C-alpha positions as CSV (number, residue, x, y, z in Angstrom):
1,M,19.7,-95.7,43.3
2,E,17.3,-94.2,45.9
3,Q,13.9,-96.1,45.9
4,K,10.8,-94.3,44.7
5,I,8.5,-92.8,47.4
6,T,5.1,-92.0,47.0
7,I,3.6,-89.3,49.5
8,I,0.1,-89.1,49.3
9,T,-2.4,-86.5,51.0
10,V,-6.3,-87.1,51.3
11,C,-8.3,-83.8,52.3
12,F,-11.6,-82.3,52.6
13,N,-12.2,-78.6,53.0
14,A,-8.9,-78.0,54.8
15,V,-7.9,-74.6,53.2
16,D,-6.2,-73.5,56.6
17,N,-4.0,-76.3,56.7
18,I,-3.2,-77.8,53.1
19,A,-0.5,-75.5,51.9
20,T,1.6,-76.4,55.0
21,T,1.6,-79.8,53.9
22,I,2.0,-79.2,50.3
23,E,5.1,-77.1,51.0
24,N,6.6,-79.3,53.5
25,V,6.7,-82.3,51.0
26,L,7.9,-80.2,48.4
27,S,10.7,-79.0,50.4
28,L,11.8,-82.6,51.1
29,K,15.5,-82.7,49.8
30,R,15.3,-86.3,48.1
31,P,15.0,-87.2,44.6
32,N,12.4,-90.2,43.4
33,I,9.2,-88.7,45.4
34,D,5.9,-88.7,43.7
35,Y,3.2,-86.5,45.6
36,I,-0.4,-87.3,44.8
37,I,-3.3,-85.2,46.4
38,I,-6.8,-86.7,46.7
39,D,-9.2,-84.0,47.3
40,G,-12.9,-84.9,48.3
41,G,-14.6,-82.2,46.6
42,S,-13.8,-79.4,48.7
43,N,-16.1,-76.0,48.5
44,D,-13.8,-73.9,50.8
45,G,-10.9,-72.7,48.6
46,T,-8.9,-75.8,49.4
47,V,-8.8,-76.6,45.6
48,D,-7.7,-72.9,44.6
49,V,-4.8,-73.6,47.0
50,I,-3.6,-77.1,45.6
51,N,-3.6,-75.6,41.8
52,K,-1.0,-73.2,42.9
53,Y,1.2,-76.2,43.2
54,A,-0.2,-78.4,40.5
55,E,2.5,-78.5,38.2
56,K,4.8,-79.8,41.1
57,L,2.4,-82.6,41.7
58,K,2.3,-86.2,40.4
59,Y,-1.5,-86.4,40.4
60,F,-4.5,-84.2,41.5
61,I,-8.2,-84.7,41.8
62,S,-11.1,-83.2,43.4
63,E,-14.2,-85.1,43.9
64,Q,-16.9,-86.7,46.3
65,D,-15.7,-89.7,47.7
66,R,-17.2,-92.4,50.3
67,G,-14.6,-90.9,53.0
68,I,-11.3,-90.9,54.1
69,Y,-10.2,-94.4,53.5
70,D,-12.0,-94.5,50.0
71,A,-9.7,-91.5,49.0
72,M,-7.0,-93.3,50.7
73,N,-7.5,-96.0,48.2
74,K,-7.7,-94.0,45.4
75,G,-4.1,-92.9,46.2
76,W,-3.0,-96.1,46.7
77,K,-4.0,-97.6,43.1
78,L,-2.4,-94.3,41.4
79,A,0.9,-95.3,43.2
80,L,3.5,-97.0,41.3
81,D,3.9,-100.5,42.3
82,Q,7.8,-100.3,43.3
83,S,7.2,-97.3,45.3
84,F,7.0,-96.8,49.1
85,I,3.7,-95.2,50.2
86,L,3.1,-92.8,53.1
87,Y,-0.1,-90.8,53.9
88,L,-0.1,-87.3,55.1
89,G,-3.1,-85.3,56.3
90,A,-3.5,-81.7,55.7
91,G,-1.3,-79.8,58.4
92,D,1.0,-83.0,58.9
93,K,4.5,-82.8,57.8
94,I,7.7,-85.3,57.7
95,L,10.6,-83.8,59.7
96,R,13.2,-86.0,58.8
97,L,12.9,-89.1,56.4
98,P,14.4,-92.1,57.2
99,G,17.5,-93.5,55.9
100,E,18.0,-95.1,52.7
101,D,19.2,-98.4,54.3
102,S,15.7,-98.7,56.0
103,F,13.8,-98.8,52.4
104,N,16.5,-101.4,51.3
105,L,15.9,-103.7,54.2
106,A,12.4,-103.8,55.2
107,D,8.9,-103.9,53.7
108,V,7.7,-101.2,56.2
109,V,9.4,-98.7,57.4
110,I,8.3,-96.5,60.5
111,G,9.2,-94.0,62.7
112,D,7.7,-91.7,65.4
113,V,5.2,-89.2,65.3
114,E,4.8,-85.9,67.4
115,I,1.3,-85.2,67.7
116,G,0.4,-81.7,68.1
117,A,2.1,-79.8,70.9
118,K,1.6,-82.7,73.7
119,Y,3.6,-85.7,72.9
120,V,5.5,-87.9,70.6
121,F,3.8,-91.3,69.5
122,N,6.6,-94.0,69.6
123,G,6.0,-96.3,66.6
124,K,6.3,-99.9,67.5
125,A,5.8,-103.4,65.3
126,S,5.7,-106.2,67.9
127,F,3.0,-108.3,69.1
128,M,1.4,-105.4,70.6
129,L,0.1,-104.7,67.1
130,K,-2.1,-107.3,67.8
131,L,-3.8,-105.7,70.7
132,G,-3.7,-101.8,69.6
133,N,-2.4,-99.7,66.5
134,T,1.1,-99.0,67.6
135,I,2.0,-97.2,64.3
136,H,0.7,-93.9,62.8
137,H,0.6,-93.3,59.3
138,Q,2.2,-90.2,59.2
139,A,5.5,-92.0,60.0
140,E,4.8,-95.4,57.9
141,F,6.3,-96.0,54.5
142,V,4.9,-99.5,53.0
143,K,6.2,-101.0,50.1
144,K,3.4,-101.3,47.5
145,S,4.5,-104.6,46.0
146,I,3.3,-106.6,49.1
147,H,0.1,-105.4,48.8
148,I,-1.1,-104.5,45.3
149,P,-4.9,-104.2,45.9
150,P,-6.3,-101.1,47.6
151,P,-5.7,-101.9,51.3
152,F,-8.3,-100.1,53.3
153,S,-11.7,-101.8,54.4
154,L,-14.5,-99.3,54.1
155,K,-16.2,-101.4,56.9
156,Y,-13.9,-99.8,59.3
157,P,-14.6,-95.9,59.3
158,T,-12.2,-95.1,61.9
159,Y,-9.7,-98.0,62.2
160,A,-9.2,-99.2,58.4
161,D,-5.4,-98.3,58.9
162,F,-5.2,-100.4,62.1
163,N,-7.0,-103.4,60.1
164,F,-4.0,-102.9,57.4
165,N,-1.4,-102.8,59.8
166,Q,-2.4,-106.3,61.4
167,K,-2.8,-107.8,58.1
168,L,0.8,-106.6,57.1
169,L,2.0,-108.5,60.4
170,K,-0.1,-111.3,59.7
171,I,1.5,-111.8,56.3
172,G,4.9,-111.8,57.5
173,A,6.0,-108.1,56.4
174,K,9.3,-107.2,57.6
175,F,8.9,-104.2,59.6
176,K,12.1,-101.8,60.3
177,K,11.8,-98.9,63.2
178,D,14.3,-96.1,61.9
179,N,14.9,-93.9,64.5
180,Q,16.0,-91.0,62.4
181,F,12.4,-91.0,61.2
182,L,9.9,-88.4,62.5
183,S,6.8,-86.9,61.4
184,F,4.3,-84.2,62.8
185,A,0.6,-84.6,62.9
186,L,-2.1,-82.3,63.7
187,E,-4.2,-83.3,66.9
188,G,-7.8,-84.8,66.1
189,G,-7.2,-87.4,63.3
190,V,-10.0,-89.9,62.5
191,S,-7.9,-92.5,64.3
192,Q,-7.7,-90.3,67.4
193,K,-11.1,-90.7,68.2
194,L,-11.2,-93.7,70.5
195,N,-13.6,-96.3,69.1
196,V,-13.1,-99.4,71.4
197,D,-16.0,-101.5,69.8
198,E,-14.1,-101.0,66.3
199,Q,-10.6,-101.7,67.7
200,L,-12.0,-105.2,69.0
201,Q,-14.0,-105.9,65.7
202,V,-10.7,-105.5,63.6
203,V,-8.8,-107.5,66.2
204,K,-11.4,-110.5,66.5
205,S,-11.5,-110.2,62.7
206,N,-7.6,-110.7,62.2
207,Y,-6.8,-112.8,65.1
208,G,-9.7,-114.4,66.4
209,P,-11.8,-114.7,69.9
210,L,-8.5,-115.2,72.1
211,W,-6.6,-112.0,70.9
212,F,-10.2,-110.1,71.0
213,V,-10.5,-111.1,74.8
214,L,-6.6,-109.9,75.6
215,A,-7.4,-106.7,73.5
216,Y,-10.5,-105.9,75.5
217,A,-8.5,-106.3,78.7
218,Y,-5.4,-104.1,77.5
219,L,-7.7,-101.6,76.1
220,S,-9.8,-101.2,79.4
221,Y,-6.6,-101.2,81.4
222,K,-5.4,-98.5,79.0
223,K,-8.5,-96.4,79.3
224,I,-8.5,-96.6,83.1
225,S,-4.5,-95.9,83.1
226,E,-5.1,-92.6,81.1
227,K,-7.7,-91.0,83.7
228,D,-5.1,-91.5,86.6
């Protein structure tokens, strides 16, 4: 029997992109998929678009929230405990799902992400995750049973997903890279807006001052390299 997977979309005023993601998820040729949409109280027609698909959704709500990670926590609570959870933003798509064996062998299944028309982000789960976020949520399935409480800390408005990934690494979650797994993400997501100070706060909180210094050096080098 195939593993249950839950795909969650959180959105706000995304009328131009939400249908793309909904139709992508509904077209995935795989049983045992629950699709949850958490809308932040959109007033631009997004809700009208979502309502056209309402009968095919596991759950849909539109209400004000405290930001993207608050909405993501709401979705996490609603997912079945035995499912693997993935987040897609409005306009994002899953291009190829991972193989079933990956779900059976791991707690966290990761893949690669096409970022707009620019480049492919190669997901990794190595010691480098202690220095910076090497996983994008559009290609990351996490087994809910290894972390039942809502996982995203609202004190990190930009990098709560990075914080969660580090915590998964710390508890010894088993990561598996599936080279078949590929998603697409629109450019300009929350965590694509560089906030070095917050990244370093996350590293220090999870791994202490030594890794803070190493992360500072790594991010400084990365920033200089990107300018060249």
